C-alpha positions as CSV (number, residue, x, y, z in Angstrom):
1,X,21.0,-17.7,-8.5
2,X,20.2,-15.0,-6.1
3,X,21.3,-15.7,-2.5
4,X,18.9,-15.3,0.3
5,X,19.4,-12.3,2.6
6,X,21.0,-13.2,6.0
7,X,18.3,-13.6,8.6
8,X,20.2,-11.3,11.0
9,X,20.1,-8.6,8.3
10,X,16.3,-9.1,8.1
11,X,16.1,-8.8,11.8
12,X,18.1,-5.6,11.8
13,X,16.0,-4.1,9.0
14,X,12.8,-4.8,11.0
15,X,14.3,-3.5,14.2
16,X,15.6,-0.3,12.6
17,X,12.4,0.5,10.9
18,X,10.5,0.0,14.2
19,X,12.9,2.5,15.8
20,X,12.3,4.9,12.9
21,X,8.5,4.6,13.3
22,X,8.9,5.2,17.1
23,X,10.9,8.4,16.3
24,X,8.3,9.6,13.9
25,X,5.5,8.9,16.3
26,X,7.3,10.8,19.0
27,X,7.9,13.7,16.6
28,X,4.2,14.0,15.9
29,X,3.2,14.0,19.6
30,X,5.8,16.4,21.0
31,X,5.1,20.1,21.3
32,X,8.8,21.1,21.4
33,X,9.9,22.1,17.9
34,X,13.5,21.3,18.6
35,X,12.6,17.8,19.8
36,X,10.4,17.3,16.7
37,X,13.3,18.1,14.4
38,X,15.6,15.9,16.4
39,X,13.2,12.9,16.2
40,X,12.7,13.4,12.4
41,X,16.5,13.4,12.0
42,X,16.8,10.3,14.1
43,X,14.1,8.6,12.0
44,X,15.9,9.4,8.9
45,X,19.1,7.9,10.3
46,X,17.3,4.8,11.4
47,X,15.9,4.3,7.9
48,X,19.3,4.7,6.3
49,X,20.6,2.0,8.6
50,X,17.6,-0.2,7.8
51,X,18.4,0.3,4.1
52,X,22.0,-0.6,4.7
53,X,21.0,-3.8,6.4
54,X,19.1,-4.8,3.3
55,X,21.9,-3.7,1.0
56,X,25.1,-4.2,2.9
57,X,27.4,-3.5,-0.1
58,X,25.9,0.0,-0.4
59,X,26.3,0.8,3.3
60,X,29.7,2.5,2.7
61,X,27.8,5.2,0.6
62,X,25.8,6.0,3.8
63,X,28.9,6.1,6.0
64,X,30.9,8.3,3.5
65,X,28.0,10.7,3.2
66,X,28.0,11.6,6.9
């Protein structure tokens, strides 16, 4: 039987994906190319964290890759 994901992990996933969306939105509205790259990078990192919240056993792969 598959266990249900921890509610706090679901909350983290939702929160992290909202942060990523905010970063992408900011990246599209800024005129500064350096800020655009920085916000895209931050969105990528937030999405990795969101994925780690859904798959906690795989999070070490994300940490080791840094």
